[in-house]
N, C-alpha and C positions, 0 to 999 in steps of 0.2 A: 504494500500500500504506500503510495508516494504522496507528495504534496502538490496541491494546486494553488498557485499564487493568485491572489485576488487584488486588483487595483481599483481604487475608488476615488471619487472626487473630494476636494477639500470643502470645508464649511458647509457640510450637509447635516441636516438634523430633523428631528420632530420636536417642535417647541411652539408654545403659544404664550404670549404675554401682552396684557393691555398696554396701550390702546389699540395697536394695529399689528403687532408681530404675530404671524401665523406661518411658521416654516414647516414644510412637509416635503422636502426635496431629497430626502435620503433614498438611495436606490433600493427599492423593495418590490416584491411581488408576492402574491398570496401563496401560502403553503397549504392551508386547508380551511375551507369555510363550511360551517355546519350550523344547525340550530343551537342557540345558546342553551336551551334546555338539555342538550345532549353533551355539553362540554363538562369535563371532569377536572382535568389538570394538564399542565404542560411543564416540562422540566428541561433544563439546559445547563451545561457546564461551560464557563467562559474563562479563558486565561490568555494573557498576552503581556509583553513588556511595555506597558503604556509609557509614553514620553511627553505627550502634549496635553495641555489643559483641555478637558472635556473629551479626550479620547474615550470611547465607550463601546460596549458590546453586551448583548443580552437578548431578551425576548420582547416582542412587540405584539400586543393583542388589540385588535380592533373590536370595539364593543357595539352592541345594538343601540341605535339612537334615532330620534325623530323630533320634529318640531313639537314643542310643548313639553319637553323634559323640564326638570325642576327649574333650570335657569330661564327657560322660556325664550332664549334668544339663539339657540343653536340652529343654524341653517341645515337643511336636509343634506347638503353636501359636506358639512363639517362633521367628520367622524369623531366619536369619542374613542379614546384609546388609553392603554396602559403600557408603559415600557419599564423594564427592570433588568438590571445587569450591573456591570462594573463600569465606573466612570473615574477618570483621573481628575482630581481637584484638590487644591491645597498641597500639591506635591506628592500625593499618595493615592493609591487606588481606594475607591469607596464603593459600597453597595448602594446603587442609585435606583430610585424609583420615581417615576413621573406619571401622574394621572391627568388626563386632559379631558375637560368637558367644554365649557365655554372658553375657559382659559386653563393653562397647565399649572400644576404646583410642582414641588421638587423636594426630595428628601435625600440625605446622605448619611451613611453609617460607615465609618472607617473600617477597612479590612487589614488584617495582619499580613496577607500575601497578595499575589497578583492573580489568583484563581478563586473562583467561587461557583458552587452549584446552586441554582435557584429553582424554585418551583412556584408556579402560579396556579392556584386551585380555587374552585368554586365551593363556597360554603353551602351546606344543605339548608333548605328552607325550614324554619322552625314555626310551623303553623300554630302550635299550641300557644306560643308566646306572641304570635302575630309578627314574627320577624321575617324579613325577606332574606335574600341570598346576597352575600358579599363576595367580592373577588379578593383573595388573600395572596400575599407574597411571602414565601418562606425561604430560608436558607436550608441547605441539605449537607449533612456531614456523615460520612460512612454509610451512605444510603438511607439515612434516617433524617427526616425533615425536622426543623426546630419546633419546640413545643409551642412557642408563640410566634405569630407572624410579625414580620418587620413592617408590613403595610397592609391596611384594609381599605378597600374602595367600596363604600357602602352602596353607591348608586349604580354600580356596574350593570346590574340586571333589573333595574327599575322597569325597563321595557324589554321583554323577551323578543328575540329575533335572530338574525344571522350574526355569528361571531366568527372572526377570522384570526387565526393564530399564525403570526408571521415571524420571520427572523431573517437576518441577512448579515453579510460581512461587508463592512466598508470602513474606510480610513481616510485620513486627510492626506491623500497621495495624489499629487498632480505632477505631470512630467513635462520636460521640455518638448519632447516629440515622441512619436510612436516607437522609434527605434530605442530611445532611452527606456520607455516603458517595457519593451520586450527584454532588454538586457537585465532588468531588475527581477524578472521572473525566475528566481532561483529558490530552491527549497530551503527550509529551516531558518528563515528570517523571522518576521513577526508571525507568531503561531497562535491561532485561535481554534481551540479543539471542540468539535461538536461531540455531544454525548451519543455515540453510535454503537450500542451493544450488538446489534444485528441489523439486517437490511430486509426490506420487503417493498416490492413495487419498483418503479423507475426512479433513479436519481437524476435530477435535472438541473441544469444551469442555463441561463440565458445571457447571451452576449449582445451588447449593442454599443454604439459609439457615444461618446460624451463630448462636451464642449472643449475646445482647445484652450490651452493655458501655457504661459511661459514660465510658470513657477516650477522650480526643481522639486521633484517628489522624493519619497522615502521608499525603502524596501517594502514589498507587499506583504499581504496576509497569507499565512499558510494554513490551508484546510486539508485535513487528512481525508482522502477520498479513495474509492476502490477502482480508480482507473489511472493509467500511466500519464506521466507528465508529457511525454512525446505526443501521445494522441491528443491531449488537450490543446497543446500549443499549435498543432496543425490547423485547428479549426478557426483560431482567431488571428492567424498570422497575416492573412491578406487584409482583413478588416482593420487591424491595428495600425496599418501603415498610414492611414489618413488622419486619425485623431486618437485621443485617449481612449483606451479600451477598458470597459468595466464589465466584470463578470458578476452576475447576481446569483447567489446560491441560496436556495430555500429548502429547508428540511422540515417535513411535517412533524409535529410533536403532540399528537393526540393519542391517548392511551387506548388500548383495545376496548371495545370491539372495532374501533375505527382504524382502517388501514390508511395508507398514504400513497399517493401516486402523483408525481409531478413530471411534466414533460420537459425534455431537453430539446430546445428548438434551435436550429441553426440553418443557415442558407445551404450549407453543404450537407445534403441528405445522405450521401454516401458515408460521410464521416459519422453522422448520427447512427447509421445502421451498424458501423463497426464498433462504436462505443457501447452500444446496448449489450454487446457480448460481455462487457466487464461489469455490468450493473446488477446488483442484488436487490431484493425486496426489503423494504423497511418494516421491521417488527418491533413489538413492545413500544416504548416511548421513543419517538424520533424527536429531534430538536431543531430549533431554528436559531440561527445566529445572525446578528446584524452588528455592524460597526459604523459609528458615525462620528464626525468631528465638526464642531461648530463653536466658534467663540460667540457665546450668546451676549446680547446687549441687555441693558441694565438689570439691576438687582432682582434676584429671585427670592421669594419669601415664602416660608411655610409656617403657619400658625397652628397651635393647638390650644387647648384651654389653659395650659399652664405656662407656655413660653412661646416666643416667636423665634423661628430660625431664619436668619437673614444671611444670604450670600453676599459677598462684597460686590460693589458696583463693578461691572465687567470692563476690562480695558479695551483699547482699540485692538484690531486684529494684527498682532505681531507675534512672530515665532520666538517666544522667550521662555526659557526653562529656568525657573528661579532656583538659586542655591538654597539648600535647606538651612534652617536655624538649628541650634543645638538645644535639645530639651534635657537639661541636666537633672540628675537624681535628687538634687537638693531643692527642687521646686522652682528653679529659675530657668527661663529661656535665655540663652545667650545669642545675641543678634549677630547674624552673618551679614556684613555690609553689602554683600553681593546678592542677597535675597530680597524678596519683596517686603513690604512693611509687615512686621510679625503680628500685629494686632488682627489682621485679616485671618491668619492661621489660628490664632488663639481663640477667636470667636467661633470659627468653624468647628474646631475640635471640641470646644466646650459645649456647643449646642448638640453635637453628636453624642457626647458623653451623657448629657442630661436626657436626651431622647432615649438612649439605651437604658438608663436607670429607670425611667418611667415605664418603659416597655416591659422590663423584666420583673416588675413588682409582682409579688404574690397576689393571686386573686381568690384563692380558697384557703381554708384553714390547713388542709393537708399540704398545700404548697408552702405555706408559711412555716410549718413544722420542718419540712424537708430543707427549706432554705436556711432555717436556724441551725439545723444539724450540719448542713454543708459548710456554713461559715465558721461555726464555733466548735464543732466536733463534740457536742454534748447535747442532751435533750433540753428543751425549753423548761423554764421553772414552773412549779406548780401554779395553777391559775392562769396559764397561758391561753386557755380556751376562753375564759372570761375576758381577758384582755383583747382577744381577737373579736369577740362579740362587740366590745365597745368601739374598736376600730371600724368595724363594718357599719354599725349603727350611726356613727358620727362622720363617716366618709373621710377618714384619715388617710392621706396619701402616703405612698412609699412605706408600707408597713414593715419592710425588711431593713430599712436604713437606720439602724441604731448601733452601729459599730462603736461609736464614742462611749456608749455604756459598757459594752463588753470589754473594750480595751482597758478601761479603768478598773474593772472588777476582776478581770481574768487572774491577776496574781493571787487574789484572795482564795480562789478555788484550790490553790496549792498550799493552803494553811489549814490546819485542823480547826473546825468550828469552835472547839473548846478554847483553843489559843486565841482565836479572834474575840470571843466573848471576854476573855481575861484582859486582852489589850484594850478593848473598848471601855471596860469598867475602869481601868486605870486611867485612860485618857480623859474620861469625863471629869475626873477629880484632879488630875495632875497635868493637863495639857499645858504646853508652853505659850498658848494664846487662849483668850476667853472663847468658850464654845457654848452652844445650846444643844439641847436634846429634844427631839420630837418623836412621836410614835403613837401607838395604840395599845392599850392594855385593859384587861378585864372587861372587854366588850364595849368600852367607852369610846366616844368619837376620837379621831386623830386630833392631837393637841400638843402644845409645848409641855414637855415633861420636866425640863430643867432649863433655867436661864442663868448661865454663868457669866453674863456680860457685866461690866462695871455698872454700879447703881445709876450713874448719870445717863447711861446709854441703854439701860435694860429695856425701858419702855419703847424706845424708838426701834430697837432691833426686834423686839417681840412683835411689834406691829408689822414690820416687814416680813417676818417669818410666817405670820398668820396669813398674809396675802399669798404667799407661796402655797401654804397648805390648803388654801381654798380650791386649788386645782385638784385636790384629792377628794373633795366632798362627795362628788357624784359616784365615786367608786369605792369609798371606804368600807362599805358593807362587804365587799368582796375580798378585802385584805385581812389577813390574820393579825394577831398581835405582833408588834415589832417595835424596835427601838433603834433610832438612828441619830448620829452626831452631825452637826453642821457648824461650820465657821461662817458666821453671817457677814463678815467684813468684805471689803472690796477685793482683796488679794488672796492668792493661795499661800499655803504655808507648809505643805508636805513635799519637801525636796526629795527627789528620787535618788536612791542608790542603785545605779545601773545593774551591778552584779547581783544585788539582793532581789531586785525585780525580776531579772532574767531567771534566777534560780527558782523563784516562786512560779513564774510562768511555765517553766519547763516541768516542774512538779505537777502543775495543773493539767498540762497536756498528757502527762503519763498517768494521771489519776493517783498521784502520791502526795505526800506532804513534806514540807521543809521543817527543819528543827529551828524554831524561832529563837531558841536560846544559844544558837551557834551561828550568828550572822557572819558575813564576809568581813575582812579587815576594815577598820574605821577609815573614813574618808572625810575630806573637807572641801567645801566650796561648790560653786555651780557646776563645775565640770564633773562632779561625782555622778551626775545623771547621764553622762555621755558615754558612748561606746569607747573602748580603749583606742580604736583606730580612727576616731572621728577627728576632724580638724581642731576642735577645741581641746581635746586631750593630747594631741600630738605636739601642740605648740605651748611654749611657756608664756603665760600671760601675766603682765604686771598690772594689777588692778588699781594701783595707786599712782601710776605714771600717766602722762597724757595719752590720749587715744592713739594707738599705733596707726600711723598714716596709711600703711600698706593694707590694713584691714578695711579701711573705708574707701580706698581708691580702687575702682574697678577698671580693669584693662579694656573691657568691652561693655557695650550697652546690654542691659538685661531687662526682662519683664518677668512677672510672676506667672507661672503656668499651673502650679499646685500651691494654693494659698497656705494650707496647713504645713506642708513641708518647708515652705519658705520662712516659717516662723521659728524654726528650730535653731537655737543658739549653738548646739553641738556642731552643726554644719555651717553656721554663720556666726562665728565668735564675735563679730563686730556688734551683734545685738546686745551683748553684755555691757557694752560701753555707751549705748545710745538710747536705752529705754529705762525709765525710772524704776520699773519692777526689779531690775538687776543693779542699776547704778546705786540705788539706795543702800545696798548691802555689800558694795565693793566686790570682794572675791566670792561672797555668798556664805550662807550658813552651812552647818554640817547636817547631813541627812540623819534621820532617826534610825536607831538600830533595829526597829521592828516596823512592819507595815501597819498603818492605821487606816481603817475604813472610815472616811469622813467626807461629807459633802462640803463644798466650798463654792462661793459665788463665782469664782473664776479659776482658771488653771492655765499653765503654760506647758510646753512640751518637756520642761525640766521637772515638773511636779506631777504627782499622781492623784491629786484631789479629784473626787467624783463630782461631776457637774449636775446640779439640780436646775430646775427652771428658775431664772432670775425673777426678782420682784417685777410686777407689771411696770412698763415704761411710763413715760410722761404723757400718756394720752395719745389720741390719734391725731396725726397731722391732717390739716385740711387738704382735701383732694379735689376741690372744685376748680383749681387752676390748671388748665390744660397745658400741655407742653408748649403749644404755639403761643400761649399767653404769658409764658415765663420770659420776660423781656431782658432779664439780666444774664448775660452769658459769661460772667466772671465765675471763677471757682471760689466758693464761699465757705468760710468757717468762722464761728464765734465760740468762745469757751473760756473757762477759767484756766489759770496757770497750774492746774493740778498735774500729778504724775510723780512728784516727790517733794520732800521738804526743802525749801530754799534757805540756806544759811551760808555764811562765808566759807564753811568747811565742807559743803556738799557740791557735787558736780551737776547742779541743776541745768547749767547751760547746754549740757549734752543730752538732756532728756527730750522726749519726743515732741512735746508741744512747743517748747522754746526753739527747737531746731526748725520746726515747721514755720513759725512766725518769722524767725530770722531769715530763713531761706527765701520766703515769698515777699518780704517787705524790703529787702536790701535793694539798693539802687547802684551798688558798686560791682563792677566786673561783668562777666558774661556767663551765660549758661549754654551748653551744647545741646541742641534739640534736633531730633529727627524730623525733618520737614514733612508735614502731612501730604500724602500724595493727592494731587488734584484729579479731577475726572479725566480718565484716559491714561493716567500714569500709574494705575494700580499694579502693573507688572514691572514697573521700573525698579531698579536697585535702590534700596533704602539708604545706602551710604553710611558714612561715619557721623553724620550730623552737621549742623551749622551753628556758628556762634551767634547768639542773640543777646543783645544788651539787656541786662536786668532793669536798667533805668527806663527802658521802653516798655517791656512786657509786664513787669510786676505791677506797676500802678494801673495799667490798662486792662489786664486780663485776670488779676487775682484780687480777691477781697477777703483777706485772712488776717484776723487780729484778735487779741484778747479783749474780753468784755468785763465790765464792772471794775473792780479794784483788785490789787494783788492779794492772794491768799496763800496759806501754807508757807509763810515766810516770817523771818524774825528781824526786827529792828532795821539796821542799815540796809539789809538785803531788800526789804520791802521798798525802801526809798530808791534803791538802785533799779528795781523793777519798774517802779512808777516813772522814773526818768528815762529809762532805756526804751520802753515800748509805748506804742500808741494805744491807750485804753479807751475803747469805744463803748457806747451804750449797748445794752443787751438787745437782741432781736427777738421779737415774738414770732410765732409760727406763720402769721400772715405775711410778715416782712420777708422771712427766709424762703417762703414758698415762691417768690418771684424769681429765684435763681434756678437756672437749669442744672448747674453742677455744684455739688456739695461734697466735701471731704469729711470723713469720720475718722478720728484718731483716738488712741487710748488716753485715759486720764489716770486716776489712781489704780484702775483695774479695767475690767470689761466695760464696753461702751453701752450705757443704758439708753442712749438715744437712737441706736441703730434701727430699731423697729419703726419708730415714727419717721425717721428719715427715709427708710425704704418705702414707706407708704405715701411719700410726698409727690410722686410723679416726677421727681428730679433724678438725674443720673448720679449715683453715689459711688465715690471713690473711698476705699477703706484700707487703712493701714493699722495692723494690730499684731501683738504677740500672743493674744489669747484666743485659742480655738474655742468656739462656743457650742452649746448643746445641739444646734441645728447644723453643724458642720457637714454632716452626711446628707443633708436635706436641702442644700442650696448649691448653686453652681456659679462660681466666679466667671466673669465674661459673658454670662447669660443674664444674671440678675444684678450684678454690681461689678465694679472694676477693682481688682486687688492691686494694692500699691506696696512696694517694698518698705521695710522698716526704715531704711536710710533715705527714702524719698528719691532715689536716683532715677526712678522711672516716672516720677510725677509729671514733669513737664511734657515728656514724650507721650504719655497716655492722655493727658488732658488736651494737648494741642491736636492730637489725632482726631478727637471728636469735635472740638471747638473750632479748629482751624487756626491760622496764624493771627496776627494782630488785626488784620483786615477781615478775617473770617474765611480767607481763601484756604481751600483744602479741607474744609470741615466735612465731617460725616454725621451731619445732624440727624439723618433718618436712623442710622445705627444707634446713635445716642438715645434717641426717643424710644426706640424699640426695647433697648435694655432697661431704660428707666421704667417703662410701663410694665415690662416683664417683672421687674423688681417689686413694683407696687402690687401686681397681681399675686406675686409670691406671698406677700404678707397676708393677703386675704385667704390664701389657700393652704399655707403651711405654718402660719403663726397665729392660728386662732386659739381660743381657750381650749377647744377640744384637742388640738394638737399638743398643747402643753400638758393637758391631762394624760393623753396617751403616752407621752414621753415619761412622765412621772410614774404612771401605772406600770410601765415596762421597767423602770429603774428600781422601784421599791421592792417588788418581789425578788428581783435578782439580788438586791442588796441584802435582804434578810435571809436569802437562801445561803449565802456564804457563811453565816454564823450559825447555821443549823436550825433556824426558826421554822 
């Protein structure tokens, strides 16, 4: 069996986009037409070394349609269709699906390789529930299709009629002349493999001439077929001398009992007769392959109820292959100056990751149990069934995404329950910070069992804890008696000992217990929480000297691609010198000799405090200001100078809020900024950046300042703060709502304003060292913009969306969509019911570790 090389025209596609784009010039012909009621499924395997943006291959299904379909505007000649296959976008192959009715939509899911088997199947009608039939797209591995579809087209069979399953091979290949096209017809170049287990009927291809072009083409597509190369080449030799030759190959892919027969037509009937001797009948599932290339014009958008997926505005048609950026394991993307602007890629990957997370969510109790066991290698805690009932009744999304709870509690499964109870009893009375105890006993309601806070603060903290416990009122009757410790302050206090935690985790995985009376050797400081081979452990750090310049100076531009990983001081030692959480304690405290199960309001990646739901925020931000009515396009922030105590002996100047205000209010010097690509420049190299004067851009583009009067300071330091900074009046929510762009930064601990900011319809930029309870349930670059702790990417990220000082190069539509997706996220994922579901999942797991 040899290869048949297929040559196809450039810039061909099937695509529709308002107001006028309707492209359907890809070289296709029907493989099999039948009644839609007889269609079951079609399957194809596609593989190829894609090189150009929008190179594609897969299945194309024409659907029954008529005037008067749902949209009411489809002309009789405008066919509805679905195409699914592999598409090169963002520098990598993706599983692509496009459904077209009046207009087309588009979805992408990144693939790990350059081959995929897909199946398009008709869903049975559920007459009992009154549900019609959908057309579903699945992936297939090892002959088994995925449990969940990657796409559902609900309107595909709204009207029954004829359905045509098509496929073709085509590529963006145009030749100087026919002789050049003929010379490229060699085996084993681009390879697109049809799924052909056996053959039945006639195999057919049709040749015809295409328009001339002076563009140099690329090697052709190789399709494995049961006839020889020499026989095939004889047939088109004469015809190819006049113009570009295109061979259209169609293979039927309808399961039995439907056979397939397609005619090979050619002017040379003698050659046709000879070739028939080499053709076998197609059996079982035959497949159809098509390949198209087209640089689509402007942005493609796909929305669902939870987020908007937006593809970047498309560039002018130029043959550019972008150099890849480096996705580092420490959570940062390292910019390749020869690549395109990285934010396009960051958004595309984030939207795909969020779509996968939504798609794979458990839909049944059995699926939830199986997913729990798969992730954590242990059965769910007692009462999991009641928790699931609550989740279903209250429409809680993403019921599997609670890794943050397991990661914090896993070490305690490696400690004997009796040891945990002993540690907790001792900690209640002898902790090194004031703590409170809450729980349920003797069948009485959940309440505060012990208030260890100083007398002056006891009432305030008790009120805050009761607000948190309100989240448990609806489900307290399902909870057994339990007792839990909480540190109600802003900051965490349980510094991890890496070796001790790993020892406990390993015991938990094996189902054994550690000896709590024989801990690892004593350690000291922040780096006790880091792996021995981490950057923070391998370097000698002087916490009393000025900040090491090389720690802060980055050789290349970076952006955050994994927000939680980017918060880790073990991989980013500079964090220890630029955030008040760490600065306040210099080299840091010593970790405790035993592990203490304790809830705290916030945590870092150096601490192992368990996260509860924080107290309710500052109320709902007003949402009646639409994005278009937010007339102030400066980046806004107002806040107090919290973060650490300011005295002559502390390093407050290095803390997060002072650095932010210093950076954005200075008028001296320059800042290097990646120029935002203008329309048509999206595939241009991003470069090393340009020098922009702070005196020009800071006053014009940024509105960042402290408000009120200096706090957390002493004597002369308060006067220094008052003289050094511009202290402005506080902003109420109505004033702040007029800004399109707002940044949220840490104060003394976690940010209590994040929820209300996310609900403001503004685009939120967030810089933090505190992963929060919803970390598994939100997607940076889909719902907000993550910013590095050192703010090195702040100007680049902000300018990409806002544009330069004149607004040129802005990506306002992308900014709007992320802002609105963030606002919708708060309505969907941060309701009271979501908070209750989180605590309902936390508390049973918490009391399970001590044998309750």
